[in-house]
CHARMM-style PDB file with segment names, atoms N, HN, CA, C and O in Angstrom:
ATOM      1  N   UNK     1      -4.312 -22.905  18.672  1.00  0.00      PROA
ATOM      2  CA  UNK     1      -4.926 -21.372  18.397  1.00  0.00      PROA
ATOM      3  C   UNK     1      -5.035 -20.599  16.855  1.00  0.00      PROA
ATOM      4  O   UNK     1      -5.860 -20.019  16.148  1.00  0.00      PROA
ATOM      5  N   UNK     2      -3.229 -21.130  16.867  1.00  0.00      PROA
ATOM      6  HN  UNK     2      -2.560 -21.600  17.442  1.00  0.00      PROA
ATOM      7  CA  UNK     2      -3.800 -20.801  15.122  1.00  0.00      PROA
ATOM      8  C   UNK     2      -4.634 -21.615  13.889  1.00  0.00      PROA
ATOM      9  O   UNK     2      -4.246 -21.510  12.725  1.00  0.00      PROA
ATOM     10  N   UNK     3      -5.538 -22.243  14.165  1.00  0.00      PROA
ATOM     11  HN  UNK     3      -5.853 -22.328  15.111  1.00  0.00      PROA
ATOM     12  CA  UNK     3      -6.880 -22.848  14.253  1.00  0.00      PROA
ATOM     13  C   UNK     3      -7.516 -21.531  14.388  1.00  0.00      PROA
ATOM     14  O   UNK     3      -7.611 -20.648  13.536  1.00  0.00      PROA
ATOM     15  N   UNK     4      -7.809 -21.540  15.230  1.00  0.00      PROA
ATOM     16  HN  UNK     4      -7.732 -22.257  15.923  1.00  0.00      PROA
ATOM     17  CA  UNK     4      -8.971 -20.477  16.150  1.00  0.00      PROA
ATOM     18  C   UNK     4      -8.242 -19.518  15.505  1.00  0.00      PROA
ATOM     19  O   UNK     4      -9.361 -19.062  15.269  1.00  0.00      PROA
ATOM     20  N   UNK     5      -7.345 -18.618  14.891  1.00  0.00      PROA
ATOM     21  HN  UNK     5      -6.436 -18.988  15.083  1.00  0.00      PROA
ATOM     22  CA  UNK     5      -6.786 -17.764  14.375  1.00  0.00      PROA
ATOM     23  C   UNK     5      -7.605 -17.145  12.519  1.00  0.00      PROA
ATOM     24  O   UNK     5      -7.825 -16.197  11.765  1.00  0.00      PROA
ATOM     25  N   UNK     6      -7.670 -17.939  12.643  1.00  0.00      PROA
ATOM     26  HN  UNK     6      -7.492 -18.709  13.255  1.00  0.00      PROA
ATOM     27  CA  UNK     6      -7.810 -18.600  10.268  1.00  0.00      PROA
ATOM     28  C   UNK     6      -9.528 -19.085  11.200  1.00  0.00      PROA
ATOM     29  O   UNK     6     -10.174 -19.331  10.181  1.00  0.00      PROA
ATOM     30  N   UNK     7      -9.966 -19.196  11.710  1.00  0.00      PROA
ATOM     31  HN  UNK     7      -9.441 -18.996  12.537  1.00  0.00      PROA
ATOM     32  CA  UNK     7     -11.538 -19.537  11.646  1.00  0.00      PROA
ATOM     33  C   UNK     7     -12.559 -18.326  11.751  1.00  0.00      PROA
ATOM     34  O   UNK     7     -13.693 -18.199  11.289  1.00  0.00      PROA
ATOM     35  N   UNK     8     -11.477 -17.167  12.798  1.00  0.00      PROA
ATOM     36  HN  UNK     8     -10.556 -17.270  13.174  1.00  0.00      PROA
ATOM     37  CA  UNK     8     -12.422 -16.078  12.810  1.00  0.00      PROA
ATOM     38  C   UNK     8     -12.399 -14.866  11.454  1.00  0.00      PROA
ATOM     39  O   UNK     8     -11.370 -14.594  10.836  1.00  0.00      PROA
ATOM     40  N   UNK     9     -13.644 -14.294  11.199  1.00  0.00      PROA
ATOM     41  HN  UNK     9     -14.480 -14.515  11.701  1.00  0.00      PROA
ATOM     42  CA  UNK     9     -13.524 -13.221   9.532  1.00  0.00      PROA
ATOM     43  C   UNK     9     -12.595 -11.749  10.290  1.00  0.00      PROA
ATOM     44  O   UNK     9     -12.704 -10.941  11.212  1.00  0.00      PROA
ATOM     45  N   UNK    10     -11.645 -12.128   9.127  1.00  0.00      PROA
ATOM     46  HN  UNK    10     -11.555 -12.784   8.378  1.00  0.00      PROA
ATOM     47  CA  UNK    10     -11.569 -10.504   8.529  1.00  0.00      PROA
ATOM     48  C   UNK    10     -12.216  -9.902   8.955  1.00  0.00      PROA
ATOM     49  O   UNK    10     -13.349 -10.286   9.246  1.00  0.00      PROA
ATOM     50  N   UNK    11     -11.570  -8.087   9.297  1.00  0.00      PROA
ATOM     51  HN  UNK    11     -10.650  -7.776   9.061  1.00  0.00      PROA
ATOM     52  CA  UNK    11     -13.069  -7.593   8.359  1.00  0.00      PROA
ATOM     53  C   UNK    11     -12.204  -7.333   6.751  1.00  0.00      PROA
ATOM     54  O   UNK    11     -11.092  -7.795   6.493  1.00  0.00      PROA
ATOM     55  N   UNK    12     -12.983  -6.550   5.890  1.00  0.00      PROA
ATOM     56  HN  UNK    12     -13.886  -6.174   6.099  1.00  0.00      PROA
ATOM     57  CA  UNK    12     -13.005  -6.747   4.843  1.00  0.00      PROA
ATOM     58  C   UNK    12     -11.870  -5.067   4.476  1.00  0.00      PROA
ATOM     59  O   UNK    12     -12.181  -3.897   4.702  1.00  0.00      PROA
ATOM     60  N   UNK    13     -11.045  -5.418   4.089  1.00  0.00      PROA
ATOM     61  HN  UNK    13     -10.793  -6.368   3.906  1.00  0.00      PROA
ATOM     62  CA  UNK    13     -10.155  -4.098   3.543  1.00  0.00      PROA
ATOM     63  C   UNK    13     -10.714  -3.376   3.339  1.00  0.00      PROA
ATOM     64  O   UNK    13     -10.060  -2.384   3.660  1.00  0.00      PROA
ATOM     65  N   UNK    14     -11.855  -2.996   2.873  1.00  0.00      PROA
ATOM     66  HN  UNK    14     -12.386  -3.802   2.612  1.00  0.00      PROA
ATOM     67  CA  UNK    14     -12.522  -1.465   3.202  1.00  0.00      PROA
ATOM     68  C   UNK    14     -13.145  -0.309   3.744  1.00  0.00      PROA
ATOM     69  O   UNK    14     -13.432   0.888   3.756  1.00  0.00      PROA
ATOM     70  N   UNK    15     -13.170  -2.024   4.397  1.00  0.00      PROA
ATOM     71  HN  UNK    15     -12.937  -2.996   4.388  1.00  0.00      PROA
ATOM     72  CA  UNK    15     -13.791  -1.629   6.135  1.00  0.00      PROA
ATOM     73  C   UNK    15     -12.728  -1.105   7.209  1.00  0.00      PROA
ATOM     74  O   UNK    15     -13.033  -0.502   8.238  1.00  0.00      PROA
ATOM     75  N   UNK    16     -11.643  -1.380   6.870  1.00  0.00      PROA
ATOM     76  HN  UNK    16     -11.395  -1.869   6.034  1.00  0.00      PROA
ATOM     77  CA  UNK    16     -10.274  -1.060   7.705  1.00  0.00      PROA
ATOM     78  C   UNK    16      -9.713  -0.163   6.911  1.00  0.00      PROA
ATOM     79  O   UNK    16      -8.869   0.570   7.426  1.00  0.00      PROA
ATOM     80  N   UNK    17      -9.995  -0.014   5.646  1.00  0.00      PROA
ATOM     81  HN  UNK    17     -10.681  -0.609   5.227  1.00  0.00      PROA
ATOM     82  CA  UNK    17      -9.117   1.632   4.991  1.00  0.00      PROA
ATOM     83  C   UNK    17     -10.499   2.374   5.160  1.00  0.00      PROA
ATOM     84  O   UNK    17     -10.386   3.145   4.207  1.00  0.00      PROA
ATOM     85  N   UNK    18     -11.750   2.681   5.726  1.00  0.00      PROA
ATOM     86  HN  UNK    18     -11.842   2.054   6.500  1.00  0.00      PROA
ATOM     87  CA  UNK    18     -12.472   2.730   5.787  1.00  0.00      PROA
ATOM     88  C   UNK    18     -12.352   3.687   7.448  1.00  0.00      PROA
ATOM     89  O   UNK    18     -13.206   4.494   7.815  1.00  0.00      PROA
ATOM     90  N   UNK    19     -11.627   3.480   7.901  1.00  0.00      PROA
ATOM     91  HN  UNK    19     -10.933   2.825   7.602  1.00  0.00      PROA
ATOM     92  CA  UNK    19     -11.886   4.005   9.585  1.00  0.00      PROA
ATOM     93  C   UNK    19     -10.149   4.355  10.497  1.00  0.00      PROA
ATOM     94  O   UNK    19      -9.603   4.938  11.434  1.00  0.00      PROA
ATOM     95  N   UNK    20      -9.905   3.220   8.999  1.00  0.00      PROA
ATOM     96  HN  UNK    20     -10.348   2.746   8.238  1.00  0.00      PROA
ATOM     97  CA  UNK    20      -8.321   4.351   9.783  1.00  0.00      PROA
ATOM     98  C   UNK    20      -8.122   5.474   8.579  1.00  0.00      PROA
ATOM     99  O   UNK    20      -6.980   5.915   8.708  1.00  0.00      PROA
ATOM    100  N   UNK    21      -8.789   6.110   7.457  1.00  0.00      PROA
ATOM    101  HN  UNK    21      -9.717   5.751   7.352  1.00  0.00      PROA
ATOM    102  CA  UNK    21      -9.150   7.263   7.292  1.00  0.00      PROA
ATOM    103  C   UNK    21      -9.867   8.012   7.958  1.00  0.00      PROA
ATOM    104  O   UNK    21      -9.669   9.222   7.847  1.00  0.00      PROA
ATOM    105  N   UNK    22     -11.149   7.421   9.051  1.00  0.00      PROA
ATOM    106  HN  UNK    22     -11.310   6.438   9.141  1.00  0.00      PROA
ATOM    107  CA  UNK    22     -11.582   8.642   9.243  1.00  0.00      PROA
ATOM    108  C   UNK    22     -11.409   8.577  10.524  1.00  0.00      PROA
ATOM    109  O   UNK    22     -12.227   9.212  11.189  1.00  0.00      PROA
ATOM    110  N   UNK    23     -10.301   7.795  11.292  1.00  0.00      PROA
ATOM    111  HN  UNK    23      -9.636   7.279  10.752  1.00  0.00      PROA
ATOM    112  CA  UNK    23      -9.802   8.155  12.050  1.00  0.00      PROA
ATOM    113  C   UNK    23      -8.452   9.485  12.161  1.00  0.00      PROA
ATOM    114  O   UNK    23      -8.262  10.544  12.759  1.00  0.00      PROA
ATOM    115  N   UNK    24      -7.659   8.482  11.035  1.00  0.00      PROA
ATOM    116  HN  UNK    24      -7.813   7.622  10.550  1.00  0.00      PROA
ATOM    117  CA  UNK    24      -7.209  10.167  10.069  1.00  0.00      PROA
ATOM    118  C   UNK    24      -7.600  11.544   9.747  1.00  0.00      PROA
ATOM    119  O   UNK    24      -6.890  12.529   9.545  1.00  0.00      PROA
ATOM    120  N   UNK    25      -8.422  11.458   9.743  1.00  0.00      PROA
ATOM    121  HN  UNK    25      -8.999  10.658   9.906  1.00  0.00      PROA
ATOM    122  CA  UNK    25      -9.709  12.469   9.093  1.00  0.00      PROA
ATOM    123  C   UNK    25      -9.807  13.102  11.207  1.00  0.00      PROA
ATOM    124  O   UNK    25      -9.628  14.268  11.559  1.00  0.00      PROA
ATOM    125  N   UNK    26     -10.113  11.959  12.140  1.00  0.00      PROA
ATOM    126  HN  UNK    26     -10.259  11.012  11.854  1.00  0.00      PROA
ATOM    127  CA  UNK    26     -10.611  13.528  13.069  1.00  0.00      PROA
ATOM    128  C   UNK    26      -8.831  14.457  13.468  1.00  0.00      PROA
ATOM    129  O   UNK    26      -8.514  15.646  13.415  1.00  0.00      PROA
ATOM    130  N   UNK    27      -8.114  13.296  13.814  1.00  0.00      PROA
ATOM    131  HN  UNK    27      -8.371  12.331  13.856  1.00  0.00      PROA
ATOM    132  CA  UNK    27      -7.148  13.146  14.852  1.00  0.00      PROA
ATOM    133  C   UNK    27      -6.254  14.965  14.204  1.00  0.00      PROA
ATOM    134  O   UNK    27      -5.601  15.658  14.983  1.00  0.00      PROA
ATOM    135  N   UNK    28      -6.542  15.454  12.294  1.00  0.00      PROA
ATOM    136  HN  UNK    28      -7.072  14.891  11.660  1.00  0.00      PROA
ATOM    137  CA  UNK    28      -6.489  15.920  11.469  1.00  0.00      PROA
ATOM    138  C   UNK    28      -7.026  17.613  11.581  1.00  0.00      PROA
ATOM    139  O   UNK    28      -6.778  18.789  11.850  1.00  0.00      PROA
ATOM    140  N   UNK    29      -7.479  17.115  11.360  1.00  0.00      PROA
ATOM    141  HN  UNK    29      -7.681  16.160  11.142  1.00  0.00      PROA
ATOM    142  CA  UNK    29      -9.190  17.890  12.693  1.00  0.00      PROA
ATOM    143  C   UNK    29      -8.670  18.818  13.861  1.00  0.00      PROA
ATOM    144  O   UNK    29      -8.620  20.020  14.122  1.00  0.00      PROA
ATOM    145  N   UNK    30      -8.287  17.529  14.460  1.00  0.00      PROA
ATOM    146  HN  UNK    30      -8.328  16.553  14.249  1.00  0.00      PROA
ATOM    147  CA  UNK    30      -8.179  17.976  16.097  1.00  0.00      PROA
ATOM    148  C   UNK    30      -6.981  18.765  15.840  1.00  0.00      PROA
ATOM    149  O   UNK    30      -6.911  19.902  16.307  1.00  0.00      PROA
ATOM    150  N   UNK    31      -6.015  18.266  15.133  1.00  0.00      PROA
ATOM    151  HN  UNK    31      -6.072  17.343  14.754  1.00  0.00      PROA
ATOM    152  CA  UNK    31      -5.009  19.293  15.426  1.00  0.00      PROA
ATOM    153  C   UNK    31      -4.614  20.645  13.937  1.00  0.00      PROA
ATOM    154  O   UNK    31      -3.574  21.020  13.395  1.00  0.00      PROA
ATOM    155  N   UNK    32      -6.167  21.008  13.769  1.00  0.00      PROA
ATOM    156  HN  UNK    32      -7.012  20.703  14.209  1.00  0.00      PROA
ATOM    157  CA  UNK    32      -5.904  22.722  13.238  1.00  0.00      PROA
ATOM    158  C   UNK    32      -5.564  21.746  11.715  1.00  0.00      PROA
ATOM    159  O   UNK    32      -6.033  22.672  11.054  1.00  0.00      PROA
ATOM    160  N   UNK    33      -5.225  20.860  10.787  1.00  0.00      PROA
ATOM    161  HN  UNK    33      -4.845  20.108  11.325  1.00  0.00      PROA
ATOM    162  CA  UNK    33      -4.531  20.748   9.999  1.00  0.00      PROA
ATOM    163  C   UNK    33      -5.540  20.462   8.310  1.00  0.00      PROA
ATOM    164  O   UNK    33      -5.763  19.476   7.607  1.00  0.00      PROA
ATOM    165  N   UNK    34      -5.793  21.474   8.271  1.00  0.00      PROA
ATOM    166  HN  UNK    34      -5.612  22.274   8.842  1.00  0.00      PROA
ATOM    167  CA  UNK    34      -7.066  21.903   6.726  1.00  0.00      PROA
ATOM    168  C   UNK    34      -6.630  21.123   6.083  1.00  0.00      PROA
ATOM    169  O   UNK    34      -7.317  20.106   5.999  1.00  0.00      PROA
ATOM    170  N   UNK    35      -5.486  21.135   5.403  1.00  0.00      PROA
ATOM    171  HN  UNK    35      -4.927  21.962   5.471  1.00  0.00      PROA
ATOM    172  CA  UNK    35      -5.579  20.786   4.575  1.00  0.00      PROA
ATOM    173  C   UNK    35      -5.139  19.170   4.215  1.00  0.00      PROA
ATOM    174  O   UNK    35      -4.847  18.540   3.199  1.00  0.00      PROA
ATOM    175  N   UNK    36      -5.237  18.971   5.264  1.00  0.00      PROA
ATOM    176  HN  UNK    36      -5.475  19.483   6.089  1.00  0.00      PROA
ATOM    177  CA  UNK    36      -4.603  17.186   5.239  1.00  0.00      PROA
ATOM    178  C   UNK    36      -5.999  16.742   5.673  1.00  0.00      PROA
ATOM    179  O   UNK    36      -6.324  15.562   5.537  1.00  0.00      PROA
ATOM    180  N   UNK    37      -6.742  17.544   6.132  1.00  0.00      PROA
ATOM    181  HN  UNK    37      -6.478  18.502   6.242  1.00  0.00      PROA
ATOM    182  CA  UNK    37      -8.398  16.730   6.587  1.00  0.00      PROA
ATOM    183  C   UNK    37      -8.742  16.828   4.629  1.00  0.00      PROA
ATOM    184  O   UNK    37      -9.118  16.004   3.795  1.00  0.00      PROA
ATOM    185  N   UNK    38      -8.436  18.002   4.595  1.00  0.00      PROA
ATOM    186  HN  UNK    38      -8.130  18.671   5.273  1.00  0.00      PROA
ATOM    187  CA  UNK    38      -9.707  18.155   3.193  1.00  0.00      PROA
ATOM    188  C   UNK    38      -9.672  16.861   2.554  1.00  0.00      PROA
ATOM    189  O   UNK    38     -10.630  16.105   2.390  1.00  0.00      PROA
ATOM    190  N   UNK    39      -7.864  16.590   2.034  1.00  0.00      PROA
ATOM    191  HN  UNK    39      -7.085  17.204   2.167  1.00  0.00      PROA
ATOM    192  CA  UNK    39      -7.433  15.650   1.380  1.00  0.00      PROA
ATOM    193  C   UNK    39      -7.856  14.662   1.843  1.00  0.00      PROA
ATOM    194  O   UNK    39      -8.141  13.876   0.939  1.00  0.00      PROA
ATOM    195  N   UNK    40      -8.064  14.255   2.859  1.00  0.00      PROA
ATOM    196  HN  UNK    40      -7.833  14.893   3.593  1.00  0.00      PROA
ATOM    197  CA  UNK    40      -8.510  13.065   3.368  1.00  0.00      PROA
ATOM    198  C   UNK    40     -10.003  13.004   3.407  1.00  0.00      PROA
ATOM    199  O   UNK    40     -10.268  11.974   2.786  1.00  0.00      PROA
ATOM    200  N   UNK    41     -11.007  13.496   3.762  1.00  0.00      PROA
ATOM    201  HN  UNK    41     -10.792  14.333   4.266  1.00  0.00      PROA
ATOM    202  CA  UNK    41     -11.766  13.820   2.988  1.00  0.00      PROA
ATOM    203  C   UNK    41     -13.047  13.415   1.695  1.00  0.00      PROA
ATOM    204  O   UNK    41     -14.244  13.137   1.623  1.00  0.00      PROA
ATOM    205  N   UNK    42     -11.661  13.637   0.673  1.00  0.00      PROA
ATOM    206  HN  UNK    42     -10.689  13.862   0.731  1.00  0.00      PROA
ATOM    207  CA  UNK    42     -12.133  13.868  -0.272  1.00  0.00      PROA
ATOM    208  C   UNK    42     -11.661  12.119  -0.454  1.00  0.00      PROA
ATOM    209  O   UNK    42     -12.526  11.324  -0.821  1.00  0.00      PROA
ATOM    210  N   UNK    43     -10.258  11.645  -0.169  1.00  0.00      PROA
ATOM    211  HN  UNK    43      -9.554  12.290   0.129  1.00  0.00      PROA
ATOM    212  CA  UNK    43     -11.174  10.133  -0.246  1.00  0.00      PROA
ATOM    213  C   UNK    43     -11.823   9.397   0.059  1.00  0.00      PROA
ATOM    214  O   UNK    43     -12.295   8.563  -0.713  1.00  0.00      PROA
ATOM    215  N   UNK    44     -12.129   9.471   1.615  1.00  0.00      PROA
ATOM    216  HN  UNK    44     -11.745  10.148   2.242  1.00  0.00      PROA
ATOM    217  CA  UNK    44     -13.270   8.779   2.079  1.00  0.00      PROA
ATOM    218  C   UNK    44     -14.612   9.125   0.750  1.00  0.00      PROA
ATOM    219  O   UNK    44     -15.699   8.550   0.702  1.00  0.00      PROA
ATOM    220  N   UNK    45     -14.351   9.700   0.238  1.00  0.00      PROA
ATOM    221  HN  UNK    45     -13.468  10.167   0.277  1.00  0.00      PROA
ATOM    222  CA  UNK    45     -16.023  10.728  -0.657  1.00  0.00      PROA
ATOM    223  C   UNK    45     -15.779   9.098  -1.917  1.00  0.00      PROA
ATOM    224  O   UNK    45     -16.685   8.324  -2.225  1.00  0.00      PROA
ATOM    225  N   UNK    46     -14.671   9.037  -2.277  1.00  0.00      PROA
ATOM    226  HN  UNK    46     -13.935   9.666  -2.026  1.00  0.00      PROA
ATOM    227  CA  UNK    46     -14.432   7.856  -2.606  1.00  0.00      PROA
ATOM    228  C   UNK    46     -14.099   6.624  -2.605  1.00  0.00      PROA
ATOM    229  O   UNK    46     -13.681   5.862  -3.477  1.00  0.00      PROA
ATOM    230  N   UNK    47     -14.330   6.525  -1.544  1.00  0.00      PROA
ATOM    231  HN  UNK    47     -14.670   7.144  -0.836  1.00  0.00      PROA
ATOM    232  CA  UNK    47     -14.013   4.994  -0.625  1.00  0.00      PROA
ATOM    233  C   UNK    47     -15.085   4.559  -0.720  1.00  0.00      PROA
ATOM    234  OT1 UNK    47     -15.356   3.468  -0.217  1.00  0.00      PROA
TER     235      UNK     47
END
């Protein structure tokens, strides 16, 4: 089992970070938290 896990390709950390930030942005927008949404948008622009 461990060897199978080691053989699987793990996503790039930058891809994971981008997905996390995109999901966070959507949550903040849904909750109408504009300040936080703006901060996440700025971070995404730099990733």
